C-alpha positions, 0 to 999 in steps of 0.5 A: 276664738273662745266663746264667752259664756253669759253669766246668770244673775244667780250665777253673779250672786253666787260669785259675789256672796260665796254662798250657794242658794239651797231650796229647802222645805224644812219648817224653819226656812218655811217660817223665816219669811216674815219680810219680802226678800229681793230676788234676782230678775230670773227669780221674779220672772219665774214668779210672774210666769207662775201667775203671782204678779199681783203679789209683786210691786215696783219699789225703789231700792235706796239702800245704796243712798243710805250706805253712801255707795250711789246717790240714786234709788234703783227701781226694783221688783219685789213681793209686796208686804201683806197686812203683817208679813210678805204677801207670799206668807200664809198660815205661818209658811212661805208658799213659795218654797214647795213650788221652787219659786223662793227668790235667791235672797231667802234661799241663802239666809237660814242655812248659811247662818246655821252653817256658820254659827250653829254646825261649827260651833257644835263641832268646836264644843263637842272637840272641847268636850273630847280633849278636856278643854274649857270653851270660852266663846263669844255670844251677842247681845242679840241672843237675848231673847228681848232683843232677838230679831234675826236668825243671827240672834237665834243661832246665838241663843242656841249656841248658849243653850247647847254649851250650857247642857252639853259642855263640861266647862264652858263660858259664853261672853255676851258681847255688846256693840263692840268698837275699835280702831279697825271696826268690823265692815258694816258696822255703825262705826265702820260707816261713820269712819268710811262715809262722809254721809251717814243716815241714822234711822229712828232719828239716831234715838236707838240706844246701844251699849258701845263696848270698847275692844280693849274691855272686851279683850280683858272680859275674855281673859276673865272668862278663862278663869271664872266658873260661870256659864254665861257673862256680859261684857258690856259698857252699861252706859248706853247712849243714842246712835246720834250721840255716838255719831256726834262723837265721831263727827268731832274728829272727821267731816261727817254729815248725818241725815236722820230719818224718821223711820224704825225698821223692822229688825231694829230694837229701840233699845237693846236691853242687858240681861240683868240676871247675867253676871256683868264682868266687873271692869273699869269700862271705857266711856264712849267719849274716851273710846272714840278719842283712842279709836282716832288717836290709834288710827293717826299713829297707824297712819303716821307709821305707814307713811313713815315706811312708805318714805324709807 
Protein backbone atom coordinates (compact mmCIF):
# COMPACT_ATOMS: atom_id res chain seq x y z
CA UNK A 1 0.00 0.00 0.00
CA UNK A 2 1.42 3.34 -1.03
CA UNK A 3 2.25 5.67 1.84
CA UNK A 4 0.36 8.96 1.77
CA UNK A 5 2.66 11.95 2.13
CA UNK A 6 1.55 14.70 4.51
CA UNK A 7 1.01 17.99 2.71
CA UNK A 8 2.49 20.98 4.51
CA UNK A 9 0.58 24.25 4.90
CA UNK A 10 3.03 25.89 2.47
CA UNK A 11 2.37 23.21 -0.13
CA UNK A 12 -1.38 23.79 0.26
CA UNK A 13 -0.90 27.51 -0.37
CA UNK A 14 1.17 26.77 -3.49
CA UNK A 15 -1.36 24.26 -4.78
CA UNK A 16 -4.35 26.56 -4.17
CA UNK A 17 -2.77 29.76 -5.50
CA UNK A 18 -0.59 28.37 -8.27
CA UNK A 19 2.19 30.66 -7.08
CA UNK A 20 5.61 29.83 -5.69
CA UNK A 21 6.84 31.99 -2.78
CA UNK A 22 10.24 33.58 -3.24
CA UNK A 23 12.77 34.66 -0.66
CA UNK A 24 14.11 37.92 -1.98
CA UNK A 25 16.13 40.68 -0.34
CA UNK A 26 15.66 43.29 -3.04
CA UNK A 27 14.82 46.80 -1.89
CA UNK A 28 11.24 46.60 -3.22
CA UNK A 29 10.49 43.43 -1.26
CA UNK A 30 11.98 44.85 1.91
CA UNK A 31 10.00 48.08 1.64
CA UNK A 32 6.60 46.63 0.76
CA UNK A 33 5.60 45.33 4.19
CA UNK A 34 3.80 48.25 5.76
CA UNK A 35 1.01 46.02 7.09
CA UNK A 36 1.22 42.57 8.73
CA UNK A 37 0.95 39.69 6.27
CA UNK A 38 -0.58 36.35 7.17
CA UNK A 39 1.65 33.32 7.54
CA UNK A 40 1.08 29.59 7.53
CA UNK A 41 1.38 27.70 10.85
CA UNK A 42 4.89 26.69 9.76
CA UNK A 43 5.79 30.36 9.20
CA UNK A 44 4.55 31.34 12.66
CA UNK A 45 6.43 28.48 14.36
CA UNK A 46 9.70 29.60 12.75
CA UNK A 47 9.15 33.20 13.88
CA UNK A 48 8.45 32.03 17.45
CA UNK A 49 11.53 29.79 17.46
CA UNK A 50 13.60 32.78 16.34
CA UNK A 51 12.57 34.66 19.50
CA UNK A 52 9.92 37.01 18.12
CA UNK A 53 6.92 35.70 20.06
CA UNK A 54 6.38 39.14 21.60
CA UNK A 55 5.68 40.58 18.12
CA UNK A 56 2.91 38.10 17.40
CA UNK A 57 -0.69 38.23 18.57
CA UNK A 58 -3.83 36.14 18.46
CA UNK A 59 -6.43 37.67 16.16
CA UNK A 60 -9.82 36.69 14.82
CA UNK A 61 -9.74 36.48 11.03
CA UNK A 62 -13.18 37.75 10.00
CA UNK A 63 -12.75 38.10 6.23
CA UNK A 64 -14.78 34.94 5.73
CA UNK A 65 -17.74 36.56 7.48
CA UNK A 66 -17.50 39.74 5.39
CA UNK A 67 -17.34 37.68 2.19
CA UNK A 68 -20.29 35.53 3.24
CA UNK A 69 -18.24 32.31 3.08
CA UNK A 70 -18.54 31.30 6.74
CA UNK A 71 -20.40 32.69 9.76
CA UNK A 72 -17.65 32.52 12.39
CA UNK A 73 -14.31 34.27 12.90
CA UNK A 74 -11.23 32.04 12.75
CA UNK A 75 -8.59 32.43 15.51
CA UNK A 76 -5.20 33.06 13.92
CA UNK A 77 -1.73 34.23 14.94
CA UNK A 78 -0.09 36.98 12.91
CA UNK A 79 2.44 39.81 13.31
CA UNK A 80 1.00 42.75 15.19
CA UNK A 81 0.81 46.31 13.91
CA UNK A 82 3.31 48.80 15.28
CA UNK A 83 2.69 52.50 15.81
CA UNK A 84 2.53 53.08 12.06
CA UNK A 85 3.38 49.84 10.25
CA UNK A 86 3.98 46.16 10.94
CA UNK A 87 5.99 45.41 14.10
CA UNK A 88 8.72 43.87 11.92
CA UNK A 89 9.06 47.00 9.78
CA UNK A 90 12.05 48.97 11.08
CA UNK A 91 13.92 51.89 9.50
CA UNK A 92 12.04 51.47 6.24
CA UNK A 93 12.81 47.75 5.90
CA UNK A 94 11.28 44.39 6.87
CA UNK A 95 13.75 42.75 9.25
CA UNK A 96 12.45 39.25 8.47
CA UNK A 97 13.70 39.14 4.89
CA UNK A 98 17.40 38.64 5.49
CA UNK A 99 16.64 36.07 8.20
CA UNK A 100 14.57 33.89 5.85
CA UNK A 101 11.54 34.32 8.14
CA UNK A 102 9.20 36.25 5.86
CA UNK A 103 5.62 34.82 6.04
CA UNK A 104 4.33 33.15 2.89
CA UNK A 105 1.80 35.85 1.99
CA UNK A 106 4.50 38.52 1.93
CA UNK A 107 6.69 36.37 -0.31
CA UNK A 108 3.94 35.99 -2.91
CA UNK A 109 2.94 39.58 -3.57
CA UNK A 110 5.70 41.69 -5.14
CA UNK A 111 7.14 39.17 -7.57
CA UNK A 112 3.75 37.88 -8.69
CA UNK A 113 2.62 41.42 -9.53
CA UNK A 114 5.88 42.11 -11.32
CA UNK A 115 5.66 38.94 -13.40
CA UNK A 116 1.99 39.43 -14.35
CA UNK A 117 1.80 43.19 -14.86
CA UNK A 118 5.30 44.43 -15.64
CA UNK A 119 7.46 41.73 -17.23
CA UNK A 120 4.65 40.52 -19.53
CA UNK A 121 3.71 44.08 -20.48
CA UNK A 122 7.31 44.91 -21.41
CA UNK A 123 7.53 41.87 -23.68
CA UNK A 124 4.26 42.76 -25.45
CA UNK A 125 5.29 46.42 -25.81
CA UNK A 126 8.69 45.47 -27.23
CA UNK A 127 7.04 43.07 -29.72
CA UNK A 128 4.70 45.86 -30.89
CA UNK A 129 7.72 48.08 -31.50
CA UNK A 130 9.53 45.36 -33.39
CA UNK A 131 6.62 44.62 -35.73
CA UNK A 132 5.41 48.25 -36.04
CA UNK A 133 2.04 47.58 -34.42
CA UNK A 134 0.23 50.12 -32.28
CA UNK A 135 -0.18 49.05 -28.66
CA UNK A 136 -3.58 49.66 -27.03
CA UNK A 137 -3.54 48.51 -23.43
CA UNK A 138 -5.75 48.61 -20.35
CA UNK A 139 -4.49 50.64 -17.44
CA UNK A 140 -6.39 51.34 -14.24
CA UNK A 141 -7.78 54.14 -12.11
CA UNK A 142 -5.35 52.92 -9.44
CA UNK A 143 -2.46 54.05 -11.67
CA UNK A 144 -3.36 57.62 -10.74
CA UNK A 145 -0.75 58.52 -8.06
CA UNK A 146 -3.57 60.07 -6.02
CA UNK A 147 -5.33 56.69 -5.91
CA UNK A 148 -2.41 54.26 -5.72
CA UNK A 149 -2.50 52.16 -2.55
CA UNK A 150 -1.14 48.86 -3.86
CA UNK A 151 1.59 47.16 -5.86
CA UNK A 152 -1.03 46.59 -8.57
CA UNK A 153 -1.55 50.35 -9.00
CA UNK A 154 2.20 50.97 -9.00
CA UNK A 155 2.68 48.30 -11.68
CA UNK A 156 0.03 49.91 -13.89
CA UNK A 157 1.67 53.32 -13.49
CA UNK A 158 4.98 51.74 -14.50
CA UNK A 159 3.32 50.32 -17.63
CA UNK A 160 2.09 53.80 -18.57
CA UNK A 161 5.53 55.33 -18.13
CA UNK A 162 7.26 52.53 -20.05
CA UNK A 163 4.83 52.84 -22.98
CA UNK A 164 5.16 56.63 -23.13
CA UNK A 165 8.96 56.46 -23.28
CA UNK A 166 9.74 53.35 -25.32
CA UNK A 167 6.72 52.62 -27.53
CA UNK A 168 6.60 54.15 -31.00
CA UNK A 169 2.79 54.12 -30.95
CA UNK A 170 0.75 53.35 -27.85
CA UNK A 171 -2.44 54.43 -26.11
CA UNK A 172 -3.14 53.48 -22.53
CA UNK A 173 -6.75 53.32 -21.36
CA UNK A 174 -7.40 54.07 -17.72
CA UNK A 175 -10.47 52.01 -16.83
CA UNK A 176 -12.56 52.93 -13.80
CA UNK A 177 -14.52 50.33 -11.81
CA UNK A 178 -15.70 48.29 -14.80
CA UNK A 179 -18.86 46.20 -14.33
CA UNK A 180 -21.17 44.13 -16.50
CA UNK A 181 -23.40 41.01 -16.67
CA UNK A 182 -20.49 38.65 -15.92
CA UNK A 183 -18.47 40.50 -13.27
CA UNK A 184 -14.93 39.46 -12.47
CA UNK A 185 -14.63 37.45 -9.28
CA UNK A 186 -14.17 39.34 -6.02
CA UNK A 187 -15.28 42.68 -7.46
CA UNK A 188 -18.06 44.57 -5.67
CA UNK A 189 -20.75 43.58 -8.17
CA UNK A 190 -19.69 39.92 -8.01
CA UNK A 191 -20.17 39.91 -4.23
CA UNK A 192 -23.50 41.71 -4.53
CA UNK A 193 -24.79 39.16 -7.06
CA UNK A 194 -23.33 35.97 -5.60
CA UNK A 195 -23.90 36.62 -1.89
CA UNK A 196 -27.03 37.20 0.15
CA UNK A 197 -25.18 39.15 2.85
CA UNK A 198 -22.56 41.78 1.99
CA UNK A 199 -20.60 44.15 4.24
CA UNK A 200 -19.59 47.62 3.06
CA UNK A 201 -16.69 49.39 4.74
CA UNK A 202 -16.74 53.09 5.63
CA UNK A 203 -20.53 52.73 5.97
CA UNK A 204 -20.77 52.37 2.18
CA UNK A 205 -19.66 55.96 1.59
CA UNK A 206 -16.64 55.19 -0.61
CA UNK A 207 -17.18 57.02 -3.91
CA UNK A 208 -16.49 55.30 -7.24
CA UNK A 209 -17.02 55.97 -10.96
CA UNK A 210 -18.68 52.73 -12.08
CA UNK A 211 -18.26 52.28 -15.84
CA UNK A 212 -20.40 49.84 -17.82
CA UNK A 213 -18.60 47.24 -19.95
CA UNK A 214 -20.23 48.35 -23.25
CA UNK A 215 -18.78 51.84 -22.76
CA UNK A 216 -15.36 50.33 -22.12
CA UNK A 217 -15.52 48.38 -25.40
CA UNK A 218 -16.43 51.58 -27.29
CA UNK A 219 -13.59 53.39 -25.57
CA UNK A 220 -11.06 50.72 -26.54
CA UNK A 221 -12.20 50.91 -30.17
CA UNK A 222 -11.80 54.68 -30.00
CA UNK A 223 -8.26 54.22 -28.65
CA UNK A 224 -7.18 52.30 -31.75
CA UNK A 225 -7.60 55.37 -33.95
CA UNK A 226 -6.53 58.13 -31.56
CA UNK A 227 -3.01 59.52 -31.21
CA UNK A 228 -3.02 60.21 -27.47
CA UNK A 229 -0.65 58.40 -25.12
CA UNK A 230 -3.19 58.11 -22.32
CA UNK A 231 -6.98 58.40 -22.13
CA UNK A 232 -9.68 58.00 -19.49
CA UNK A 233 -12.62 55.67 -20.11
CA UNK A 234 -14.80 56.64 -17.21
CA UNK A 235 -18.40 57.34 -16.30
CA UNK A 236 -17.83 60.62 -14.48
CA UNK A 237 -21.02 60.33 -12.48
CA UNK A 238 -19.56 59.12 -9.18
CA UNK A 239 -21.81 57.34 -6.69
CA UNK A 240 -21.28 55.74 -3.30
CA UNK A 241 -20.82 52.00 -2.97
CA UNK A 242 -23.97 52.01 -0.82
CA UNK A 243 -25.99 53.57 -3.63
CA UNK A 244 -24.60 51.05 -6.11
CA UNK A 245 -25.49 48.19 -3.75
CA UNK A 246 -29.01 49.57 -3.27
CA UNK A 247 -29.54 49.44 -7.04
CA UNK A 248 -28.58 45.76 -7.05
CA UNK A 249 -30.84 45.12 -4.05
CA UNK A 250 -33.81 46.28 -6.14
CA UNK A 251 -33.32 43.24 -8.41
CA UNK A 252 -32.37 40.52 -5.91
CA UNK A 253 -32.62 39.71 -2.18
CA UNK A 254 -29.65 41.29 -0.42
CA UNK A 255 -28.76 42.13 3.17
CA UNK A 256 -26.28 45.02 3.44
CA UNK A 257 -24.23 45.53 6.60
CA UNK A 258 -22.53 48.91 6.98
CA UNK A 259 -19.18 48.77 8.78
CA UNK A 260 -17.91 51.99 10.30
CA UNK A 261 -14.28 51.27 9.51
CA UNK A 262 -11.90 52.33 6.75
CA UNK A 263 -9.36 49.79 5.54
CA UNK A 264 -5.75 50.94 5.03
CA UNK A 265 -5.81 50.25 1.29
CA UNK A 266 -9.16 51.94 0.65
CA UNK A 267 -9.57 55.36 -0.91
CA UNK A 268 -12.66 57.27 0.21
CA UNK A 269 -12.91 58.73 -3.28
CA UNK A 270 -11.09 57.59 -6.41
CA UNK A 271 -10.22 60.75 -8.26
CA UNK A 272 -10.16 61.07 -12.05
CA UNK A 273 -7.12 62.91 -13.42
CA UNK A 274 -8.63 65.87 -15.25
CA UNK A 275 -5.43 66.41 -17.25
CA UNK A 276 -5.96 63.11 -19.07
CA UNK A 277 -8.34 63.17 -22.02
CA UNK A 278 -11.79 61.70 -21.31
CA UNK A 279 -13.19 59.69 -24.23
CA UNK A 280 -16.40 61.49 -25.31
CA UNK A 281 -19.11 58.84 -25.06
CA UNK A 282 -22.72 58.79 -23.91
CA UNK A 283 -21.79 56.85 -20.80
CA UNK A 284 -24.36 54.49 -19.32
CA UNK A 285 -25.72 55.67 -15.98
CA UNK A 286 -25.34 53.26 -13.07
CA UNK A 287 -29.13 52.96 -12.90
CA UNK A 288 -29.36 51.85 -16.54
CA UNK A 289 -26.21 49.77 -16.25
CA UNK A 290 -27.44 47.68 -13.31
CA UNK A 291 -30.79 47.28 -15.08
CA UNK A 292 -28.96 45.93 -18.17
CA UNK A 293 -26.91 43.57 -16.02
CA UNK A 294 -29.95 41.80 -14.61
CA UNK A 295 -31.87 41.88 -17.91
CA UNK A 296 -28.99 40.11 -19.67
CA UNK A 297 -28.53 37.64 -16.84
CA UNK A 298 -32.24 36.74 -17.01
CA UNK A 299 -31.97 36.30 -20.78
CA UNK A 300 -28.91 34.05 -20.42
CA UNK A 301 -30.68 31.93 -17.80
CA UNK A 302 -33.74 31.59 -20.05
CA UNK A 303 -31.59 30.41 -22.96
CA UNK A 304 -29.79 27.92 -20.72
CA UNK A 305 -33.10 26.56 -19.41
CA UNK A 306 -34.50 26.30 -22.94
CA UNK A 307 -31.41 24.41 -24.06
CA UNK A 308 -31.65 22.03 -21.12
CA UNK A 309 -35.27 21.18 -21.97
CA UNK A 310 -34.37 20.15 -25.53
